[in-house]
N, C-alpha and C positions, 0 to 999 in steps of 0.2 A: 504493500500500500504506500509506503513512504517513497519508493522509487518513482511513483506516479507524480509526486510533487517536485522532486529534484533528483538528479543522479548523484548529488553530493550528500550522501548519507554516511555519517560516522557513528557506528554503534559505540555506546558508552558502557552499557551493561545489558543484561538480558531484557530489561524493560525500558531502556532509555537510549536515545540517540540524538545526535546533533544533525540538523538538516540545514544546509546552506540554501536559503531561499532568496539570496541576493540575485537580482536580475530575472526572477521568475514572474514578475507582474505581467510582463508582455506575453509570456507563455500561457498563463492562466487567465489573463484578463481581469485579475483582481489583485488587490494589495496582499502582501504576505500574511498580514494579520487575519484577513478574511479566509484565505486559503487554509491557514493553520487551524482556525476555529472550525471550519467545515470538516477538516480532517479529523479533529478530535471527536466531533459528533458522529462521523462515519464509523470510526473505530468502536465507539460505544454502541452504535446501532448494529453493526455487522458482527462484532466479536463479543460484545457484552461486557466490556471492561471500561472503566472511566479513564480519562486521560487528563493529566495536568500538563499544560503547555506554557512555555515562556518564549518570548520573542525579544531579541535585542540585536544590537550591532556587533556584539562579540560573544563568544561562547561562555565566558565567565558570567556575564550578566544574563544571558539566556538561561543558564542553569539556575541562577538565583531566582529569576522570574518564574521558572517552572516549579520551583519549590515553594513559591509564595502562594498562600491561600489554598493549599492542598486540602482535601482531594478535589478533583475536578476543577482546578483553578486555571485561569487563563490570564496571564499578565504580560504587559509590554513595557519594557524599560528603554526609552529612547535616549539618545546621546545627550540631549539637552537637560533631561531630568535625572540622569544617572547619579550625579554627585549628591543632589538634594535628597533623592530617594535613599541612597546608601547611608547618608548622615543620620537618618532617623531610625535605622535598623540596628539590632544588636550585632555585635561582632560575630556571633555564632552563625549568623545568616551567610557569612562568607563560606563558600564551598571549601571544605577541608579543615575549617577551624572548629574545634570541639569545645565542649563545656569546660574542660580543664583550663583551656586558654582564657576563657571568659572569666574564670574565677581569680585570675592574677591581676 
């Protein structure tokens, strides 16, 4: 299903992947956010599992966006709002930073 959106699919784990949707608006005739939202709904309908999706200009923020408001969350972090958004979040939201680091 993911390859229908873009040939640039980078598996992250058994249930996660990065999809590079840059330049796909012309292909799909829709902005990447709409394509991603429709994909999430299609997965839920066809496979029966919920999807949390994040969209951003880099993988780091896309992962944070996908973890935000789980389950069944959909978040977009644009370049203009990235610093402001991150400033209001706990450090543990950063991918790879655990609770032990937050305690220091």
